[in-house]
FILO-232725 format. One record per residue: x, y, z of N, C-alpha, C, CB in turn; residue in one letter. Coordinates in Angstrom, 1 decimal. Glycine has a CB too. Example, Ala and Ser with C-alpha at 12.3 -4.5 7.8 and 13.67 -1.06 7.14 Angstrom:
13.2; -5.7; 7.8; 12.3; -4.5; 7.8; 13.2; -3.3; 7.8; 11.3; -4.5; 9.0; a
12.8; -2.2; 7.1; 13.7; -1.1; 7.1; 12.9; 0.0; 7.9; 14.1; -0.6; 5.7; s
***
This chain:
-10.9; 8.5; -8.1; -12.2; 8.8; -8.7; -12.8; 9.9; -7.9; -13.1; 7.5; -8.8; m
-13.2; 11.0; -8.5; -13.9; 12.1; -7.9; -15.4; 11.9; -7.9; -13.5; 13.4; -8.5; n
-16.0; 12.2; -6.8; -17.5; 12.2; -6.7; -18.0; 13.5; -6.9; -17.9; 11.6; -5.3; e
-19.3; 13.7; -7.2; -19.9; 15.0; -7.5; -19.7; 16.1; -6.4; -21.4; 14.8; -7.7; p
-19.6; 15.7; -5.2; -19.4; 16.7; -4.1; -17.9; 17.1; -4.0; -19.9; 16.2; -2.8; n
-17.0; 16.5; -4.8; -15.6; 16.9; -4.8; -14.8; 16.0; -3.9; -15.5; 18.2; -4.3; g
-15.4; 15.1; -3.1; -14.6; 14.2; -2.3; -14.1; 13.0; -3.1; -15.4; 13.7; -1.0; s
-13.1; 12.3; -2.6; -12.6; 11.1; -3.3; -13.1; 9.9; -2.6; -11.1; 11.2; -3.5; q
-13.4; 8.9; -3.4; -13.8; 7.6; -2.8; -12.6; 6.7; -2.7; -15.0; 6.9; -3.7; d
-11.9; 6.9; -1.6; -10.6; 6.1; -1.4; -10.8; 4.6; -1.3; -9.8; 6.7; -0.2; w
-11.9; 4.3; -0.7; -12.2; 2.8; -0.4; -12.3; 2.1; -1.8; -13.5; 2.7; 0.4; v
-13.0; 2.7; -2.7; -13.2; 2.0; -4.0; -11.9; 2.0; -4.8; -14.3; 2.8; -4.8; e
-11.1; 3.1; -4.7; -9.8; 3.1; -5.4; -8.9; 2.0; -4.8; -9.2; 4.5; -5.3; d
-8.8; 1.9; -3.5; -7.9; 0.9; -2.9; -8.4; -0.5; -3.2; -7.9; 1.1; -1.3; v
-9.7; -0.7; -3.1; -10.3; -2.0; -3.5; -9.9; -2.4; -4.9; -11.8; -2.0; -3.3; k
-10.1; -1.5; -5.8; -9.7; -1.8; -7.2; -8.3; -2.1; -7.4; -10.1; -0.6; -8.1; a
-7.4; -1.3; -6.7; -6.0; -1.5; -6.8; -5.6; -2.9; -6.2; -5.2; -0.4; -6.0; e
-6.1; -3.2; -5.0; -5.8; -4.5; -4.4; -6.3; -5.7; -5.2; -6.3; -4.6; -2.9; v
-7.5; -5.5; -5.8; -8.1; -6.6; -6.6; -7.2; -6.7; -7.9; -9.5; -6.2; -7.0; t
-6.7; -5.6; -8.5; -5.9; -5.7; -9.6; -4.5; -6.4; -9.3; -5.6; -4.4; -10.2; g
-4.0; -6.1; -8.1; -2.7; -6.7; -7.7; -2.9; -8.2; -7.4; -2.2; -6.0; -6.4; m
-4.1; -8.6; -6.9; -4.4; -10.0; -6.6; -4.5; -10.8; -7.9; -5.6; -10.2; -5.8; a
-5.1; -10.2; -8.9; -5.3; -10.8; -10.2; -4.1; -10.8; -11.0; -6.5; -10.2; -11.0; k
-3.3; -9.7; -11.0; -2.2; -9.5; -11.9; -0.9; -10.1; -11.3; -2.0; -8.1; -12.2; g
-0.9; -10.3; -10.0; 0.3; -10.9; -9.3; 1.5; -9.9; -9.5; 0.6; -12.2; -9.9; g
2.7; -10.5; -9.8; 3.9; -9.7; -9.9; 3.9; -8.9; -11.2; 5.1; -10.6; -9.8; v
3.0; -9.2; -12.1; 3.0; -8.4; -13.3; 2.2; -7.1; -13.2; 2.4; -9.2; -14.4; n
1.5; -6.9; -12.1; 0.8; -5.6; -11.9; 1.7; -4.5; -11.5; -0.3; -5.8; -10.8; h
1.5; -3.3; -12.1; 2.5; -2.2; -11.8; 2.6; -1.8; -10.4; 2.1; -1.1; -12.6; p
1.6; -2.1; -9.5; 1.7; -1.7; -8.1; 2.3; -2.7; -7.2; 0.3; -1.4; -7.6; s
2.5; -3.9; -7.7; 3.0; -5.0; -6.8; 4.4; -4.7; -6.3; 3.0; -6.3; -7.5; t
5.3; -4.3; -7.2; 6.7; -4.1; -6.8; 6.8; -2.9; -5.8; 7.5; -3.8; -8.0; a
6.2; -1.8; -6.0; 6.4; -0.7; -5.1; 5.7; -1.0; -3.7; 5.7; 0.5; -5.6; p
4.6; -1.8; -3.7; 4.0; -2.1; -2.4; 4.9; -3.1; -1.6; 2.6; -2.7; -2.6; v
5.4; -4.1; -2.3; 6.3; -5.0; -1.7; 7.6; -4.4; -1.2; 6.7; -6.2; -2.7; l
8.1; -3.4; -2.0; 9.3; -2.6; -1.5; 9.0; -1.9; -0.3; 9.8; -1.7; -2.7; t
7.8; -1.2; -0.2; 7.4; -0.5; 0.9; 7.2; -1.4; 2.1; 6.1; 0.2; 0.7; g
6.7; -2.6; 1.9; 6.6; -3.6; 3.0; 7.9; -4.0; 3.5; 5.8; -4.8; 2.5; a
8.9; -4.2; 2.6; 10.2; -4.6; 3.1; 10.9; -3.5; 3.8; 11.1; -5.0; 1.9; a
10.8; -2.2; 3.4; 11.4; -1.1; 4.1; 10.7; -0.9; 5.5; 11.2; 0.2; 3.3; i
9.4; -1.1; 5.5; 8.7; -1.0; 6.8; 9.1; -2.1; 7.8; 7.2; -1.1; 6.6; g
9.3; -3.3; 7.2; 9.7; -4.4; 8.1; 11.1; -4.2; 8.6; 9.7; -5.8; 7.3; a
12.0; -3.6; 7.7; 13.4; -3.3; 8.2; 13.3; -2.3; 9.3; 14.3; -2.9; 7.0; a
12.5; -1.3; 9.1; 12.3; -0.2; 10.2; 11.8; -0.8; 11.4; 11.4; 0.9; 9.7; a
10.8; -1.7; 11.3; 10.3; -2.4; 12.5; 11.3; -3.2; 13.2; 9.1; -3.2; 12.1; g
12.2; -3.8; 12.5; 13.3; -4.6; 13.1; 14.3; -3.8; 13.8; 13.9; -5.5; 12.0; w
14.6; -2.6; 13.2; 15.6; -1.7; 13.8; 15.1; -0.8; 14.9; 16.2; -0.8; 12.7; l
13.9; -0.4; 14.8; 13.3; 0.5; 15.8; 12.8; -0.3; 17.0; 12.3; 1.4; 15.2; l
13.1; 0.1; 18.2; 12.7; -0.7; 19.4; 11.2; -0.6; 19.7; 13.5; -0.3; 20.6; p
10.5; 0.5; 19.3; 9.1; 0.7; 19.6; 8.2; 0.3; 18.5; 8.9; 2.2; 19.9; f
8.7; -0.3; 17.4; 7.9; -0.8; 16.3; 8.2; -2.3; 16.1; 8.1; 0.0; 15.0; v
7.2; -3.1; 16.0; 7.5; -4.6; 15.8; 7.6; -4.8; 14.3; 6.4; -5.5; 16.4; s
8.1; -5.9; 13.9; 8.3; -6.3; 12.5; 7.0; -6.4; 11.8; 9.0; -7.6; 12.4; l
6.0; -7.0; 12.3; 4.7; -7.1; 11.5; 4.0; -5.7; 11.4; 3.7; -8.0; 12.2; p
4.1; -4.9; 12.4; 3.6; -3.5; 12.3; 4.3; -2.7; 11.3; 3.6; -2.8; 13.7; v
5.6; -2.8; 11.3; 6.4; -2.1; 10.3; 6.1; -2.5; 8.9; 7.9; -2.3; 10.6; g
5.9; -3.8; 8.7; 5.6; -4.4; 7.4; 4.2; -3.8; 6.9; 5.6; -5.9; 7.4; l
3.3; -3.9; 7.8; 1.9; -3.4; 7.4; 1.9; -1.9; 7.1; 0.9; -3.7; 8.6; a
2.6; -1.1; 8.0; 2.6; 0.3; 7.8; 3.4; 0.6; 6.5; 3.3; 1.0; 9.0; v
4.5; 0.0; 6.2; 5.2; 0.2; 5.0; 4.4; -0.1; 3.7; 6.5; -0.6; 4.9; g
3.7; -1.2; 3.7; 2.9; -1.6; 2.6; 1.7; -0.6; 2.5; 2.3; -3.0; 2.8; a
1.1; -0.2; 3.6; 0.0; 0.7; 3.5; 0.4; 2.1; 3.0; -0.6; 0.9; 4.9; g
1.6; 2.6; 3.4; 2.0; 3.8; 2.8; 2.3; 3.7; 1.3; 3.3; 4.3; 3.6; i
2.9; 2.7; 0.9; 3.2; 2.5; -0.5; 1.9; 2.4; -1.3; 4.1; 1.3; -0.7; a
1.0; 1.6; -0.8; -0.3; 1.5; -1.5; -1.1; 2.8; -1.5; -1.2; 0.4; -0.8; l
-1.0; 3.6; -0.5; -1.7; 4.9; -0.4; -1.1; 5.8; -1.5; -1.5; 5.5; 0.9; y
0.3; 5.8; -1.6; 0.9; 6.6; -2.6; 0.6; 6.2; -4.0; 2.4; 6.6; -2.4; q
0.4; 4.9; -4.3; 0.0; 4.4; -5.6; -1.4; 4.8; -5.9; 0.2; 2.9; -5.7; r
-2.3; 4.8; -4.9; -3.7; 5.1; -5.2; -3.9; 6.6; -5.3; -4.6; 4.6; -4.0; v
-3.2; 7.4; -4.6; -3.5; 8.9; -4.7; -3.0; 9.5; -6.0; -2.8; 9.6; -3.5; k
-2.2; 8.8; -6.8; -1.7; 9.3; -8.1; -2.9; 9.4; -9.1; -0.7; 8.4; -8.7; k
***
């Protein structure tokens, strides 16, 4: 959503997306990509010595959610 000054209100977009995912569950179009991103991040966290599993999971889910919201 673009605001009058040209900036984007990312917080509102993310909030709407997460709320939609919570209400729609697995039927929401963003759920599968975000869960896939979380799984890839968790695998990276497990394989890389400097990243832990929970951090990898959170980062993977965050990146996938960001890519869904910026579309």
